C-alpha positions as CSV (number, residue, x, y, z in Angstrom):
1,X,0.2,-0.4,0.2
2,X,1.2,3.2,-0.7
3,X,0.9,6.5,0.8
4,X,0.1,10.2,-0.8
5,X,1.2,13.3,-1.0
6,X,-0.7,15.8,1.1
7,X,-0.5,19.2,2.1
8,X,-0.1,20.3,5.5
9,X,-1.1,23.4,7.5
10,X,-1.3,24.4,10.9
11,X,-3.0,26.8,12.8
12,X,-2.7,28.8,16.1
13,X,-5.6,30.0,18.2
14,X,-4.5,31.7,20.9
15,X,-7.4,33.7,23.2
16,X,-6.6,36.3,26.0
17,X,-8.3,38.0,28.1
18,X,-10.8,37.8,25.4
19,X,-8.8,38.8,22.1
20,X,-7.6,36.9,20.0
21,X,-3.8,36.3,18.4
22,X,-3.5,37.7,14.6
23,X,-0.9,38.4,12.0
24,X,-1.1,40.1,8.9
25,X,0.8,38.5,5.8
26,X,3.3,40.6,4.4
27,X,3.6,39.1,0.6
28,X,1.8,37.0,-1.7
29,X,-1.2,36.4,-2.8
30,X,-2.7,37.5,0.9
31,X,-0.6,40.5,1.8
32,X,-2.5,42.7,3.8
33,X,-4.9,40.3,4.8
34,X,-5.6,38.9,8.4
35,X,-5.4,35.7,10.0
36,X,-4.2,33.4,12.5
37,X,-0.5,32.4,12.7
38,X,-0.3,29.5,10.4
39,X,2.3,27.3,8.5
40,X,3.3,24.2,7.1
41,X,4.2,21.0,8.3
42,X,7.8,20.4,7.7
43,X,9.2,17.1,6.8
44,X,10.3,15.5,9.8
45,X,8.1,17.3,11.8
46,X,5.5,17.0,14.0
47,X,1.8,19.3,13.4
48,X,2.4,20.3,16.7
49,X,5.8,21.2,16.3
50,X,5.0,22.8,13.6
51,X,2.3,25.1,15.2
52,X,4.6,25.9,18.2
53,X,7.1,27.0,15.6
54,X,4.9,29.1,13.4
55,X,3.8,30.6,16.4
56,X,7.3,31.8,17.6
57,X,8.3,32.4,14.3
58,X,5.5,34.7,13.4
59,X,4.5,36.8,16.8
60,X,7.3,35.9,18.3
61,X,5.2,34.0,21.2
62,X,5.8,31.0,22.8
63,X,3.3,28.8,24.2
64,X,1.9,25.5,24.9
65,X,-0.9,23.8,23.0
66,X,-4.2,23.0,24.2
67,X,-6.3,20.9,22.2
68,X,-7.5,20.0,18.7
69,X,-10.0,22.4,17.6
70,X,-10.5,22.2,13.8
71,X,-9.2,20.3,10.8
72,X,-10.0,21.6,7.4
73,X,-9.9,19.0,4.5
74,X,-10.1,19.7,0.6
75,X,-8.6,18.9,-2.4
76,X,-5.7,21.3,-3.4
77,X,-4.4,20.2,-6.7
78,X,-5.7,17.1,-6.9
79,X,-3.9,15.7,-3.8
80,X,-5.3,15.9,-0.5
81,X,-4.6,19.2,1.5
82,X,-5.8,18.7,5.8
83,X,-5.3,21.9,7.9
84,X,-5.3,21.6,11.8
85,X,-6.0,24.2,13.7
86,X,-5.1,24.1,17.6
87,X,-5.9,25.7,20.5
88,X,-2.5,27.6,22.1
89,X,-2.1,29.2,25.6
90,X,0.4,31.6,25.5
91,X,3.4,31.7,28.1
92,X,5.4,34.4,27.0
93,X,5.4,37.4,24.2
94,X,8.8,39.8,22.8
95,X,7.6,41.8,19.9
96,X,10.8,39.9,17.6
97,X,8.2,38.2,14.3
98,X,9.9,37.6,10.9
99,X,9.0,41.1,9.5
100,X,9.3,39.3,5.9
101,X,6.5,37.3,6.4
102,X,4.7,39.1,8.2
103,X,3.8,42.8,8.7
104,X,1.4,43.5,11.8
105,X,1.0,41.1,14.6
106,X,-2.4,42.5,17.1
107,X,-4.9,41.1,19.7
108,X,-8.0,41.2,18.7
109,X,-11.5,41.4,19.7
110,X,-14.8,39.7,18.3
111,X,-16.4,43.5,16.8
112,X,-13.0,43.9,15.0
113,X,-13.1,40.6,13.4
114,X,-15.5,41.7,10.5
115,X,-14.2,44.6,9.8
116,X,-10.4,42.7,8.8
117,X,-9.8,41.4,4.8
118,X,-9.3,38.1,6.0
119,X,-6.9,35.7,4.2
120,X,-9.9,32.9,3.8
121,X,-13.1,32.1,5.2
122,X,-11.9,29.8,7.1
123,X,-9.7,31.8,9.0
124,X,-12.1,34.0,9.8
125,X,-14.4,31.5,11.2
126,X,-12.1,30.3,13.3
127,X,-11.3,33.2,15.2
128,X,-14.6,34.1,15.6
129,X,-15.5,30.7,16.9
130,X,-12.7,31.4,19.6
131,X,-13.5,34.2,20.6
132,X,-17.3,33.4,21.0
133,X,-17.4,31.7,24.3
134,X,-18.1,28.2,23.5
135,X,-14.5,27.3,22.5
136,X,-14.2,23.5,22.9
137,X,-10.7,21.4,22.0
138,X,-10.1,17.4,22.0
139,X,-7.1,17.1,24.1
140,X,-4.5,14.7,23.3
141,X,-4.3,11.1,25.3
142,X,-1.8,8.9,26.2
143,X,-2.0,6.1,23.5
144,X,-2.1,2.7,24.8
145,X,0.9,1.6,22.8
146,X,3.6,-1.2,23.5
147,X,6.6,0.6,21.9
148,X,7.9,4.2,23.0
149,X,7.0,6.0,19.8
150,X,6.0,9.3,21.1
151,X,2.5,10.4,19.0
152,X,0.0,11.8,20.5
153,X,-4.2,11.2,19.9
154,X,-6.6,13.4,19.4
155,X,-10.8,11.7,20.0
156,X,-13.9,12.6,21.8
157,X,-14.0,8.4,22.5
158,X,-14.2,8.7,26.6
159,X,-11.9,5.5,27.2
160,X,-9.3,7.6,27.0
161,X,-9.8,8.5,30.4
162,X,-9.0,5.2,31.7
163,X,-5.3,5.3,30.6
164,X,-3.1,7.1,33.2
165,X,-0.6,9.5,31.3
């Protein structure tokens, strides 16, 4: 059985004091449009590592993953394209970010979101959901495994409560 190429992207959804962390694109077809901090997963990198790397590169913020907030899947150039959005808790923040990719970083309230030009409807909807007050994410659980291989399982199955961490 052979695999298929998959375009895998990630985004960090960070909310603090009823404001969400946003970035404004510096170049390309999305120049001057807003989104959550986001990017692609590199070869040899887990989606969890990628989202925390992108968060630092695009905003200067360091954080921890709270859980998986959303999955978007589609086809792009006849290949699967999967996008994972993680809820993230911010631990620290500096003003140092990659200015070649991002021209602005800001914390925005719900009332500001409608007036912004967005990278995509998906990003806009994820931001609204993040500030709507009913934000839920699926937490990673320790899978049952006979190996010491590190991986994450996100499941709403209640069996995961019975696994010791």
